[in-house]
LUMVO-72601 format. One line per 3 residues: their letters; for each residue x, y, z of N, C-alpha, C. Coordinates in Angstrom, 2 decimals. Example, Ala and Ser with C-alpha at 12.3 -4.5 7.8 and 13.67 -1.06 7.14 Angstrom:
BEGIN
as) 13.19,-5.69,7.80,12.30,-4.50,7.80,13.20,-3.30,7.80  12.85,-2.25,7.08,13.67,-1.06,7.14,12.90,0.03,7.87
//
This chain:
BEGIN
mda) 0.78,-155.01,46.03,1.06,-153.63,45.60,0.02,-153.14,44.48  -1.01,-153.32,44.26,-2.38,-153.52,43.40,-3.45,-152.63,44.72  -3.67,-151.45,44.46,-4.26,-150.08,45.28,-5.72,-150.79,45.23
ttl) -6.22,-151.28,44.04,-7.63,-152.30,44.28,-8.13,-153.38,45.04  -6.61,-153.72,45.39,-6.67,-155.31,46.43,-7.13,-154.49,47.43  -5.88,-153.23,48.35,-6.10,-152.89,49.14,-7.05,-151.83,49.78
glr) -7.86,-151.76,49.17,-9.34,-150.82,49.14,-9.04,-149.84,48.82  -7.92,-149.50,47.67,-7.99,-147.94,46.95,-7.94,-147.04,46.02  -8.70,-146.54,45.24,-8.75,-145.70,44.32,-7.93,-144.56,44.38
rtv) -8.33,-144.48,42.69,-7.36,-143.75,41.94,-7.64,-142.78,42.23  -7.62,-141.11,41.97,-7.72,-140.29,42.24,-7.63,-138.99,41.34  -7.33,-138.16,41.00,-6.19,-136.66,40.70,-6.77,-135.52,41.72
vpt) -6.31,-134.63,42.41,-6.94,-133.70,43.51,-5.63,-132.26,42.65  -6.53,-131.19,41.76,-6.17,-130.21,41.26,-5.34,-129.28,42.81  -3.90,-129.44,42.91,-3.75,-128.04,43.63,-2.58,-126.95,42.95
gvg) -2.23,-126.17,44.15,-1.75,-125.18,43.73,-0.36,-125.53,42.79  0.08,-126.66,43.12,1.53,-126.99,43.01,1.63,-128.40,41.67  -0.22,-128.22,40.81,-0.35,-128.78,39.50,-1.16,-130.43,41.02
plv) -1.49,-130.84,39.29,-2.96,-132.36,40.28,-1.82,-132.41,40.51  -2.40,-133.54,41.79,-1.72,-134.86,42.38,-2.15,-135.81,42.54  -1.37,-136.82,41.91,-2.15,-138.06,42.02,-2.60,-139.09,43.62
vra) -3.66,-139.30,43.74,-3.45,-140.21,45.16,-4.23,-141.22,45.08  -4.20,-142.43,46.04,-4.56,-143.54,46.27,-5.18,-143.19,47.27  -6.66,-143.82,47.25,-7.18,-142.67,48.57,-8.83,-143.83,49.06
gra) -8.96,-144.29,50.10,-10.31,-145.02,50.69,-9.98,-145.78,51.90  -10.77,-146.61,52.39,-11.03,-147.24,53.64,-11.50,-146.12,54.33  -12.80,-145.71,53.88,-13.62,-144.71,54.85,-14.11,-145.63,55.99
sgs) -14.07,-144.58,57.10,-14.18,-145.33,58.39,-15.56,-144.82,59.29  -15.48,-143.48,57.84,-16.57,-142.22,58.91,-15.66,-141.53,59.84  -14.18,-141.35,59.74,-14.05,-140.59,60.49,-13.46,-138.93,60.10
pva) -13.39,-138.14,60.49,-13.19,-136.87,59.57,-11.33,-136.72,59.93  -10.68,-137.56,59.76,-9.09,-137.07,60.86,-8.68,-138.34,59.39  -8.22,-137.72,57.97,-7.43,-138.51,57.53,-5.74,-139.34,57.01
tvl) -5.64,-140.14,56.90,-4.24,-140.88,57.55,-3.51,-140.74,56.29  -2.71,-139.68,56.02,-2.11,-139.03,54.74,-0.28,-139.67,54.84  -0.06,-140.46,53.95,0.75,-141.30,53.60,1.79,-140.75,52.36
lhg) 2.58,-139.91,52.68,3.98,-139.18,52.28,5.26,-139.82,51.56  5.67,-140.42,50.68,6.53,-141.33,50.13,7.73,-140.39,50.62  8.88,-141.11,49.93,10.45,-140.20,50.00,10.46,-139.98,48.72
aag) 12.09,-139.64,48.52,12.36,-139.08,47.03,12.33,-140.42,46.37  12.56,-140.48,45.49,12.50,-141.60,44.53,11.63,-143.25,44.73  10.34,-142.77,44.98,9.50,-143.69,45.81,8.07,-143.35,44.64
swa) 6.96,-144.08,45.19,6.12,-143.25,45.54,4.60,-144.24,46.57  3.41,-143.39,45.76,2.74,-144.93,47.04,2.56,-146.02,47.35  3.46,-146.94,46.51,3.23,-147.87,46.53,4.43,-148.64,47.45
twa) 5.28,-147.86,48.00,5.86,-148.27,49.08,5.63,-148.48,50.18  4.07,-147.70,50.80,3.20,-148.09,51.89,2.75,-149.11,51.73  2.45,-149.87,50.60,1.31,-151.18,50.03,1.72,-152.11,51.26
pmi) 3.07,-152.43,51.45,3.16,-153.55,52.93,2.92,-153.10,53.90  2.81,-152.10,54.44,2.42,-151.46,55.49,1.11,-151.68,55.72  0.29,-151.27,54.62,-1.04,-151.51,54.89,-1.86,-152.70,54.91
aas) -0.94,-153.22,53.91,-1.34,-155.02,53.75,-0.86,-155.59,55.29  0.12,-154.93,56.38,0.33,-155.78,57.38,-0.30,-155.14,58.16  -1.35,-153.91,57.95,-2.19,-153.20,59.41,-3.38,-154.50,59.45
del) -4.09,-155.06,58.15,-5.36,-155.89,57.75,-5.08,-157.20,58.66  -3.47,-158.00,58.11,-3.09,-158.85,58.79,-3.36,-158.94,60.20  -3.00,-157.39,60.78,-2.94,-157.55,62.31,-4.76,-157.27,62.40
glp) -5.68,-156.98,62.06,-6.93,-156.74,62.35,-7.01,-155.30,62.55  -5.91,-154.82,62.81,-5.86,-152.87,63.38,-5.80,-152.66,61.72  -6.71,-152.39,60.75,-6.85,-151.86,59.32,-6.91,-150.45,59.41
lsd) -5.25,-149.83,58.87,-5.55,-148.61,58.59,-6.52,-147.99,58.03  -6.99,-146.89,58.43,-8.58,-146.42,57.83,-8.60,-144.90,56.94  -9.24,-144.32,56.39,-9.12,-143.32,55.85,-7.66,-142.73,55.06
vva) -7.42,-143.43,54.67,-5.43,-142.84,53.56,-6.19,-141.96,52.47  -4.70,-141.74,52.37,-4.63,-140.99,51.19,-3.26,-140.58,50.99  -2.96,-141.53,49.92,-1.34,-141.81,50.08,-1.48,-140.97,48.73
vdl) -0.25,-140.18,48.76,0.32,-139.26,47.83,1.10,-139.45,46.71  1.06,-139.20,45.24,2.36,-139.40,45.03,2.45,-137.83,44.41  3.80,-137.83,45.02,4.14,-136.29,45.30,4.85,-136.00,44.02
pgw) 4.77,-134.67,43.84,5.32,-133.85,42.07,6.70,-134.52,42.00  6.65,-135.22,40.61,7.84,-135.46,40.52,8.07,-137.17,40.42  7.02,-137.90,41.04,7.65,-139.38,41.30,5.89,-139.74,41.75
ges) 6.01,-141.26,40.76,5.25,-141.37,41.06,4.23,-141.09,39.18  2.77,-141.14,39.79,2.16,-140.74,38.37,1.21,-138.74,38.63  2.42,-138.69,39.53,2.31,-137.07,39.75,3.16,-136.17,39.01
pgp) 2.70,-134.88,37.81,3.88,-134.50,37.35,4.84,-133.49,38.37  6.31,-132.84,37.64,7.00,-132.24,37.90,6.12,-130.23,37.53  6.97,-130.00,37.82,8.43,-130.00,38.93,8.25,-130.08,40.80
vpa) 9.86,-130.23,40.64,9.67,-130.34,42.93,9.44,-129.19,42.88  7.76,-128.99,44.02,8.45,-127.41,44.13,8.78,-127.23,45.61  9.16,-125.80,46.07,8.93,-125.91,47.24,8.50,-126.11,48.54
pad) 9.42,-126.41,49.51,8.73,-126.97,50.23,7.06,-126.52,51.08  7.24,-125.13,51.70,6.08,-124.64,51.92,5.10,-124.21,50.96  4.79,-124.36,49.42,4.01,-124.87,48.53,3.19,-126.19,48.58
lav) 4.56,-127.16,48.55,3.82,-128.25,48.62,3.22,-128.93,50.18  3.64,-128.05,51.20,2.42,-128.49,52.48,1.35,-128.16,52.29  1.18,-127.04,52.03,-0.40,-126.26,50.94,-1.11,-127.37,50.32
ava) -0.12,-127.83,49.67,-1.22,-128.70,48.44,-1.33,-129.78,49.23  -0.45,-130.68,50.19,-0.95,-131.70,50.41,-2.03,-131.43,52.16  -2.33,-130.05,52.05,-3.46,-130.28,53.19,-4.68,-129.66,52.39
ava) -4.68,-129.07,50.70,-5.48,-129.09,50.03,-5.70,-130.15,49.40  -5.25,-131.87,49.26,-5.56,-132.96,49.48,-6.41,-133.48,49.85  -5.88,-133.01,51.50,-6.73,-134.01,52.66,-8.10,-133.27,52.38
ral) -8.17,-131.52,52.23,-9.67,-130.98,52.13,-10.22,-131.64,51.39  -9.81,-131.48,49.84,-10.54,-132.10,49.53,-11.45,-133.26,49.01  -10.72,-133.85,49.91,-11.13,-135.14,50.00,-12.41,-135.69,50.72
gyp) -12.69,-134.27,51.56,-13.41,-134.16,52.42,-13.06,-134.22,54.25  -11.54,-134.18,53.88,-11.46,-134.58,55.56,-11.22,-132.58,56.18  -11.63,-132.56,56.68,-10.75,-131.17,58.01,-9.47,-131.65,58.75
rwr) -9.59,-132.63,58.91,-7.99,-132.78,60.11,-7.33,-134.22,59.57  -6.37,-134.61,59.56,-5.65,-135.35,59.57,-4.20,-135.44,60.36  -3.58,-136.65,60.08,-2.43,-137.30,60.53,-1.61,-137.30,59.27
lvg) -0.28,-137.61,60.04,0.19,-137.40,58.62,2.12,-138.68,58.64  2.35,-138.98,57.82,3.23,-140.07,57.69,4.32,-140.07,56.87  5.31,-139.71,56.61,5.93,-139.00,55.57,7.36,-140.75,56.01
hsl) 8.31,-140.91,54.84,9.62,-141.82,55.05,10.34,-140.62,53.88  11.55,-141.09,54.78,12.72,-139.70,54.10,12.31,-138.56,53.88  12.27,-138.66,52.60,11.88,-136.61,52.23,10.27,-136.52,52.71
ggv) 9.89,-137.75,52.55,8.42,-137.71,53.05,8.17,-136.99,54.33  8.53,-137.65,55.72,8.96,-137.06,56.68,9.07,-135.35,56.86  10.09,-134.91,56.14,10.35,-133.38,56.11,9.27,-132.82,55.74
ial) 8.07,-133.23,54.44,7.08,-132.66,54.09,6.18,-132.60,55.36  6.15,-134.16,55.46,5.11,-134.33,56.66,5.08,-133.12,58.43  6.29,-133.08,58.64,7.12,-132.11,59.52,6.23,-130.70,58.97
dva) 6.34,-130.35,57.87,6.34,-129.02,57.44,4.84,-128.39,57.40  4.08,-129.87,57.26,2.50,-129.68,56.80,1.74,-129.22,58.54  2.26,-130.24,59.49,2.14,-130.06,60.82,2.20,-128.72,61.43
arf) 3.51,-128.17,60.68,4.22,-126.88,61.67,2.69,-125.83,60.87  2.58,-126.05,59.21,1.68,-124.73,58.81,0.27,-124.81,59.50  0.13,-126.18,59.46,-1.81,-126.21,59.74,-1.33,-126.56,61.39
pde) -1.03,-126.04,62.46,-1.16,-126.98,64.07,-2.76,-127.59,64.07  -3.09,-127.00,64.04,-4.85,-127.00,64.29,-5.94,-128.34,63.90  -4.99,-128.75,62.84,-5.75,-129.54,61.60,-4.95,-131.08,61.67
tva) -3.62,-130.88,62.23,-2.72,-131.90,62.56,-2.95,-132.38,64.13  -3.36,-133.70,63.59,-3.77,-134.37,65.03,-2.60,-135.11,65.63  -1.50,-135.57,64.70,-0.14,-136.20,64.65,0.67,-136.29,63.80
vgv) 2.44,-136.81,63.77,2.92,-136.80,62.89,3.91,-138.43,62.88  3.84,-138.89,62.12,4.73,-140.49,62.25,5.93,-139.81,60.86  7.11,-140.30,61.47,8.52,-140.08,60.39,9.07,-141.49,60.67
vsp) 9.12,-142.00,59.43,10.14,-143.49,58.94,11.23,-142.88,58.42  12.88,-143.08,59.16,14.08,-142.61,58.52,13.86,-141.39,58.00  13.19,-140.23,58.91,13.19,-139.09,58.29,14.97,-138.06,57.71
sga) 14.87,-137.72,57.14,15.80,-136.75,56.25,15.63,-135.63,57.21  17.43,-135.83,57.79,17.49,-134.98,58.73,18.79,-133.74,58.66  19.19,-133.32,59.57,20.62,-132.41,59.50,21.62,-133.26,58.76
gar) 22.06,-134.68,58.81,22.90,-135.46,58.50,22.49,-135.40,56.72  20.95,-135.30,56.45,21.35,-135.51,54.82,21.32,-134.05,53.83  20.91,-132.71,54.96,21.29,-131.46,54.41,22.42,-131.56,54.63
avm) 23.93,-131.79,55.37,25.14,-131.40,55.57,25.53,-132.33,53.89  25.26,-133.29,53.73,25.55,-134.29,52.55,25.63,-132.75,50.70  24.55,-132.31,51.49,23.74,-131.85,50.16,24.70,-130.36,49.88
rrp) 24.80,-129.97,51.05,25.25,-128.45,51.18,27.17,-128.75,51.39  27.53,-129.55,51.38,28.92,-129.78,51.60,29.07,-131.48,51.47  29.05,-131.53,50.35,29.84,-133.18,49.44,30.54,-134.02,50.54
lag) 31.55,-133.09,50.34,32.47,-134.52,50.25,32.37,-133.85,52.39  32.59,-132.93,53.21,32.69,-133.39,54.46,31.44,-133.93,55.27  30.12,-133.71,54.50,29.09,-134.13,54.87,29.20,-136.14,54.48
gir) 29.98,-136.35,53.70,29.75,-137.62,53.20,30.78,-138.29,53.86  31.14,-137.89,54.65,32.16,-138.22,55.55,30.79,-139.53,56.60  30.02,-138.98,56.89,29.23,-139.12,58.13,28.58,-140.17,57.20
lpw) 27.51,-139.90,55.62,26.51,-140.47,55.31,27.01,-140.48,53.81  28.14,-141.69,53.61,28.61,-142.33,52.79,27.62,-142.87,51.20  27.28,-143.30,51.74,25.93,-143.71,50.45,25.33,-143.01,50.18
lag) 24.80,-141.89,51.14,23.84,-141.13,50.45,24.69,-139.97,49.67  25.62,-139.47,50.21,26.69,-139.20,49.25,27.11,-139.27,47.68  26.97,-141.23,48.16,27.21,-141.62,46.64,26.39,-141.95,45.63
mvv) 24.66,-141.43,46.22,23.67,-142.03,45.43,23.19,-140.12,44.31  23.88,-139.23,45.17,23.80,-137.69,44.80,24.98,-137.97,43.70  25.80,-138.28,44.12,26.88,-138.51,42.38,25.92,-139.38,41.38
amr) 25.38,-140.22,41.71,25.11,-141.45,41.13,24.09,-140.75,40.35  23.20,-139.33,40.99,22.53,-139.35,40.26,22.14,-138.23,39.28  23.45,-137.25,39.87,23.91,-136.30,39.15,24.55,-137.10,37.69
ilr) 25.53,-138.57,37.71,26.27,-139.24,36.89,24.70,-139.37,35.19  23.76,-139.79,36.39,22.79,-140.43,35.53,21.86,-138.79,34.93  21.85,-137.81,35.30,20.96,-136.73,34.73,22.18,-136.70,34.01
glg) 23.40,-136.29,33.99,24.33,-136.09,32.42,23.97,-136.73,31.91  23.58,-137.88,31.44,23.47,-138.73,30.88,22.41,-138.90,29.72  21.35,-137.97,29.85,20.54,-137.20,29.52,19.74,-138.35,29.07
pla) 19.35,-138.19,27.61,18.22,-139.66,27.08,18.77,-141.05,27.02  20.11,-140.97,27.43,21.06,-142.45,27.69,20.63,-143.10,28.93  19.96,-142.24,30.03,19.74,-142.79,31.04,18.73,-143.85,31.55
npl) 17.18,-143.87,30.36,16.54,-144.58,30.92,17.24,-146.18,29.81  17.79,-146.11,28.70,18.22,-147.45,28.02,19.17,-148.33,29.75  20.30,-146.90,30.04,20.85,-147.71,30.91,20.01,-148.54,32.03
lrl) 19.32,-147.55,32.52,18.44,-147.85,34.12,17.30,-149.66,32.99  17.26,-149.57,31.98,16.59,-150.74,31.90,17.38,-151.93,31.43  18.46,-151.78,31.08,19.07,-153.26,30.45,19.61,-153.36,32.32
lrr) 20.29,-152.76,33.28,20.19,-152.78,34.82,19.28,-153.82,35.77  18.17,-153.17,35.39,16.69,-153.89,35.42,16.81,-155.44,35.05  17.16,-155.22,33.93,16.81,-156.77,32.65,17.97,-157.72,33.67
tga) 18.88,-157.08,33.92,19.87,-158.40,34.39,20.23,-158.40,35.58  19.25,-157.85,36.28,19.27,-157.86,38.12,20.10,-157.08,38.77  20.67,-156.09,37.64,22.11,-155.56,38.31,21.64,-154.14,39.35
lrh) 20.33,-154.25,38.79,19.79,-152.53,39.28,18.98,-153.75,41.47  18.49,-154.38,41.13,18.26,-155.25,42.04,19.83,-154.67,43.33  20.47,-156.00,42.95,22.25,-155.29,43.92,22.58,-153.99,43.82
lar) 22.11,-152.93,43.45,22.59,-151.75,43.71,21.91,-151.58,44.53  20.51,-151.95,44.85,19.64,-151.50,45.60,19.91,-151.71,47.32  20.73,-152.44,47.68,20.82,-153.85,48.54,21.02,-152.72,50.30
plf) 22.05,-151.24,49.33,22.21,-150.39,50.88,20.41,-150.17,51.44  19.76,-149.92,50.42,18.75,-149.65,51.38,17.77,-150.45,52.20  18.28,-151.87,52.68,17.83,-152.54,52.85,18.62,-153.41,53.87
rhp) 18.15,-153.59,55.08,19.19,-154.71,55.81,19.34,-156.15,55.05  17.98,-156.90,55.02,17.90,-157.77,54.05,16.84,-158.07,53.05  17.84,-157.25,51.35,17.44,-157.23,50.24,16.90,-158.43,49.89
erv) 17.74,-159.47,50.20,17.27,-160.74,49.32,15.47,-161.30,50.03  14.68,-160.65,51.14,13.75,-160.61,51.37,12.51,-160.64,50.98  12.89,-158.75,50.25,12.18,-157.76,49.64,11.60,-158.64,49.05
dpa) 9.85,-158.30,48.52,9.42,-158.84,47.10,10.06,-158.21,46.12  10.39,-158.78,45.09,10.93,-157.80,43.65,10.11,-156.95,43.54  8.47,-156.85,44.10,8.00,-156.13,43.02,8.11,-154.74,43.42
vtd) 8.45,-154.85,45.02,8.76,-154.14,45.58,10.08,-152.77,45.45  10.94,-153.69,44.82,12.33,-152.96,44.09,12.21,-152.87,42.66  11.20,-153.38,41.86,10.94,-153.24,40.81,10.20,-151.78,40.22
ala) 8.98,-151.50,42.03,8.45,-150.31,41.56,9.58,-149.58,42.07  10.55,-149.09,42.71,11.56,-148.24,43.06,12.90,-147.94,41.95  12.59,-149.59,41.14,13.75,-148.97,39.99,12.68,-148.11,38.97
dei) 11.83,-148.16,38.87,10.40,-146.61,38.21,10.80,-145.61,38.61  11.37,-145.34,39.82,10.62,-143.99,40.35,12.76,-143.47,40.48  13.91,-144.10,39.35,14.86,-143.51,39.93,14.54,-142.34,38.43
rpa) 14.85,-140.79,38.96,14.30,-140.07,38.43,15.43,-139.24,38.92  16.52,-138.83,37.86,17.50,-138.23,38.70,17.35,-136.72,38.51  16.35,-135.94,37.38,16.20,-134.87,37.62,15.18,-134.41,39.34
afl) 13.71,-135.28,39.61,13.30,-135.03,40.34,13.89,-134.92,41.62  15.09,-136.24,41.79,15.45,-136.05,43.44,16.46,-135.27,43.28  17.26,-134.67,42.21,18.67,-133.32,42.70,17.82,-132.51,42.59
aaa) 16.29,-132.38,42.42,15.52,-130.89,42.66,15.45,-130.93,43.99  15.46,-132.11,44.80,14.22,-132.15,45.89,16.16,-131.85,47.10  16.64,-132.29,46.17,18.00,-132.35,47.20,18.21,-130.35,47.43
hls) 18.55,-130.24,46.21,18.91,-128.58,46.26,18.06,-127.75,46.91  16.37,-127.75,46.74,15.60,-127.24,47.88,15.99,-127.74,49.06  16.45,-128.90,50.03,16.39,-129.21,51.11,17.44,-128.64,51.74
rth) 18.13,-127.64,50.33,19.65,-127.42,51.26,19.53,-126.32,52.24  18.18,-125.68,52.11,18.04,-124.03,52.48,16.96,-124.03,53.82  16.07,-125.42,54.19,14.94,-125.49,54.50,15.48,-125.26,55.79
dda) 14.47,-124.54,56.54,14.45,-124.02,57.49,13.64,-125.30,58.84  14.83,-125.74,59.21,14.30,-126.98,60.04,13.43,-126.06,61.74  13.72,-124.64,62.25,13.15,-124.04,62.97,11.89,-124.04,62.88
vwr) 11.03,-123.80,61.48,9.45,-123.68,61.50,8.91,-124.50,62.16  9.31,-126.21,62.40,9.14,-127.49,63.31,8.26,-126.59,65.07  9.31,-125.39,64.84,8.93,-125.38,66.46,7.54,-125.18,66.84
ria) 6.31,-125.02,65.90,5.23,-124.92,66.02,4.64,-126.03,65.98  5.03,-127.45,65.70,4.48,-127.91,65.84,3.55,-128.46,67.26  2.49,-128.86,67.25,2.03,-129.01,68.62,1.35,-130.23,68.74
cpv) 1.45,-131.01,68.01,0.96,-132.33,67.99,1.89,-133.32,67.72  2.00,-134.71,68.99,2.48,-135.16,69.03,3.72,-135.93,67.89  4.71,-136.09,67.85,6.02,-136.81,67.01,6.10,-137.94,67.10
rsv) 6.09,-138.92,66.47,6.68,-140.44,66.72,7.40,-140.79,65.42  8.88,-141.27,65.83,10.34,-141.47,64.77,10.41,-142.73,65.02  10.14,-143.80,63.57,11.21,-144.92,63.53,12.07,-145.28,62.28
rga) 13.21,-145.72,62.75,14.39,-145.31,61.72,14.84,-147.26,61.84  15.24,-147.75,60.80,16.68,-148.76,60.73,17.78,-148.51,61.45  17.78,-149.70,62.28,19.45,-149.28,62.94,20.78,-149.75,61.97
hdv) 20.11,-150.17,60.96,21.42,-150.06,59.73,20.69,-149.15,58.53  20.20,-148.01,58.35,20.20,-146.79,58.13,21.17,-146.47,57.86  21.58,-146.32,56.16,22.86,-145.76,56.18,22.05,-144.17,55.21
fva) 21.32,-143.88,55.53,21.06,-142.44,54.72,20.52,-141.64,56.09  20.59,-142.17,57.13,19.76,-140.88,58.29,21.17,-140.95,59.48  21.82,-139.29,59.31,22.52,-140.01,60.75,22.25,-140.44,62.35
aad) 22.78,-140.81,62.60,22.45,-141.34,64.00,21.83,-140.69,65.05  22.99,-139.27,64.84,22.90,-138.26,66.07,21.43,-136.80,65.15  20.90,-137.07,64.51,19.62,-136.91,63.77,18.75,-136.45,64.69
are) 18.43,-137.91,65.74,17.21,-137.89,66.69,17.59,-136.42,67.89  18.93,-136.79,67.97,19.28,-135.28,68.74,19.13,-134.00,69.05  18.87,-133.30,67.54,18.42,-132.36,66.96,17.06,-132.29,67.23
wsr) 16.16,-133.42,66.91,14.71,-133.25,66.45,14.47,-133.17,68.10  14.93,-133.90,69.03,14.05,-133.49,70.56,14.55,-132.38,70.97  15.68,-131.33,70.29,16.04,-129.91,71.49,15.05,-129.16,70.13
ilr) 14.34,-129.64,68.89,13.29,-128.00,67.98,11.74,-128.83,68.55  11.41,-130.22,68.62,10.75,-130.65,68.80,9.74,-131.03,70.07  8.71,-130.61,70.73,8.36,-130.71,72.46,7.76,-131.74,72.58
dvd) 7.66,-132.59,71.72,6.70,-134.31,71.62,6.73,-135.11,71.22  8.18,-135.79,71.34,8.63,-136.44,70.01,9.31,-137.65,70.37  9.17,-138.96,70.67,9.84,-140.22,70.77,10.20,-141.07,69.58
hvv) 11.57,-141.52,69.91,12.17,-142.49,68.30,12.36,-143.73,68.99  11.98,-144.80,68.21,12.12,-145.83,68.23,13.17,-146.72,67.50  14.28,-147.25,67.69,15.08,-148.20,66.25,14.42,-149.49,66.46
lad) 14.64,-149.84,65.11,14.04,-151.18,64.75,15.42,-151.90,64.41  16.01,-152.96,65.37,17.43,-153.87,64.81,17.57,-154.55,63.19  16.23,-154.51,63.15,16.29,-156.00,61.76,16.27,-154.72,60.34
sgh) 15.92,-153.42,60.15,15.50,-152.67,59.27,17.05,-151.23,59.03  16.67,-151.76,57.30,17.61,-150.88,56.38,16.70,-149.55,56.46  16.83,-148.21,55.32,16.09,-147.81,55.09,14.82,-146.87,54.94
fah) 14.04,-148.57,54.60,12.43,-148.96,54.37,12.15,-149.81,55.51  12.13,-149.18,56.64,11.37,-150.28,57.64,9.98,-150.38,57.12  9.15,-149.75,57.12,7.84,-150.25,56.50,7.81,-151.22,55.76
veq) 8.75,-151.32,55.21,8.93,-152.09,54.03,9.13,-153.68,54.67  10.70,-153.27,54.93,11.29,-155.10,55.69,10.27,-154.90,56.99  10.35,-154.31,57.77,9.27,-154.78,59.59,8.12,-154.04,59.55
pvq) 7.46,-154.47,58.14,5.41,-153.09,58.43,5.19,-153.35,59.68  5.03,-154.93,60.16,4.29,-154.95,61.81,4.88,-154.44,63.00  6.50,-154.14,62.76,6.90,-153.08,64.24,6.81,-151.92,64.07
tlr) 6.65,-151.21,62.88,6.35,-150.20,62.38,5.49,-149.52,63.01  4.30,-150.60,62.32,2.64,-150.13,62.75,2.65,-149.91,64.27  3.21,-150.71,64.86,3.52,-150.86,66.01,4.53,-149.26,67.06
alr) 5.39,-149.22,66.52,6.34,-148.07,66.87,5.57,-146.45,66.43  4.14,-146.97,65.48,2.99,-145.55,65.67,1.89,-145.67,66.13  1.99,-145.90,66.95,0.98,-147.03,67.52,-0.04,-145.91,68.23
evw) 1.00,-144.69,68.23,-0.09,-143.59,68.94,-0.27,-142.54,67.91  1.15,-142.61,66.82,-0.23,-142.17,66.22,-1.06,-142.15,65.23  -1.70,-144.00,65.00,-3.00,-144.07,64.33,-4.11,-144.11,65.45
aas) -3.63,-144.02,66.90,-4.86,-143.78,67.76,-5.05,-142.13,67.82  -4.11,-141.14,67.68,-4.97,-139.55,67.96,-5.94,-139.47,66.19  -6.78,-138.81,67.14,-7.83,-138.23,66.93,-8.60,-136.94,66.68
rat) -8.02,-136.10,67.67,-8.27,-134.59,67.50,-6.68,-133.98,67.88  -7.22,-133.06,66.89,-6.47,-131.83,66.84,-5.92,-131.29,68.33  -4.33,-131.51,68.77,-4.51,-130.07,69.66,-4.54,-128.56,69.43
ptp) -4.98,-128.13,70.75,-5.14,-126.73,70.63,-4.37,-126.04,70.32  -3.55,-125.43,69.52,-2.54,-124.30,69.88,-2.94,-123.31,69.39  -3.35,-122.51,70.60,-3.28,-120.82,70.69,-2.03,-120.46,70.80
asr) -1.24,-119.06,70.63,0.10,-119.22,70.89,0.63,-118.95,72.14  0.14,-118.60,72.88,0.63,-118.88,74.20,0.92,-119.70,74.85  -0.52,-120.80,74.48,0.21,-122.12,74.95,1.26,-123.27,74.48
rrs) 1.51,-123.07,73.05,2.31,-123.47,72.53,3.94,-122.59,72.87  3.72,-121.13,73.32,4.84,-120.60,74.24,5.74,-121.48,75.41  4.26,-121.61,76.12,4.86,-121.90,77.63,5.33,-123.31,77.59
app) 4.33,-124.36,76.63,4.31,-126.00,76.89,5.94,-126.26,77.02  6.12,-126.88,77.95,7.73,-127.13,78.58,7.80,-128.30,77.22  8.74,-128.79,76.75,9.13,-129.37,75.60,9.72,-131.19,76.33
rrg) 8.78,-131.87,75.86,9.26,-133.26,76.02,10.05,-133.83,74.96  11.20,-134.00,75.94,12.48,-134.59,75.58,12.18,-136.33,75.08  12.63,-136.53,73.96,12.44,-137.84,73.10,13.57,-138.82,73.36
rrt) 13.17,-139.97,73.38,13.68,-140.97,73.65,14.17,-142.35,72.60  15.49,-142.98,72.65,16.01,-143.18,71.71,15.48,-145.13,72.29  14.23,-145.33,71.99,14.04,-146.99,72.33,14.52,-147.52,70.77
paa) 15.40,-149.12,72.11,15.74,-149.85,70.94,14.15,-150.90,70.58  14.12,-151.49,69.38,13.00,-153.14,68.87,13.47,-153.93,68.03  12.59,-155.07,68.78,13.54,-156.36,68.06,13.07,-155.89,66.69
//
């Protein structure tokens, strides 16, 4: 979980949404950054297992730009509008000397990655998403009762966050008590297929990121997100999720295949919502085309309109 051990340095980049704290490094001389975007109630550290796994495979991830999104990690809030955040992420990569980038996002970070790719198609070479928040999650935010039938665990998390926000200053002492007694680790079980195998450092880091106000602000903004903007994406999109993910609707993949022209889906049989933590090697392999991409696809308007869509496929993986 230590940035220095992984070859990353902490830096702060001023942006239009405020200063963003970034862990960056492992430069290879490539003009293409590998931008990592965590999900809600997370930070850059959720990518540490996957970065370490890439080293063990002998195929180390390079030119890493792991961002703490506004409201989480060390980046201050408030949570900005999606369009503003997309511009800020692009500004971070450029400030660090990268004219192009590949984007990999988890959960909420997957939505942000796609927004960046849609607004900067000429600079984005590929997008990878891990358990991205889709139409199913937005249905929970818009209609909690009806949407909660499909994703009850997500609906329950939203309720829990509202309770914690309502507790105000009492929330932090309660969370510390739950963490000290080990109860918080048990409450995190729905996030993973095998929570007992997850390094306690990972669950402790997630516990630190339980920030009800930021979570609910992001959830509120997601209600009106316009997924149609993703039709502008010209680069390949590769998606991976765990078969036991209780926060992503299985039907989301079909909607993504309808919107995106070049998308493939891989389902890992032994993961939950955090496939890049539980099965980092398999996640790396599922996103191999993202790591290999090095050039942005030309995207003149005529080509974007005429290019035939590539239907996504749902591939099971062990």
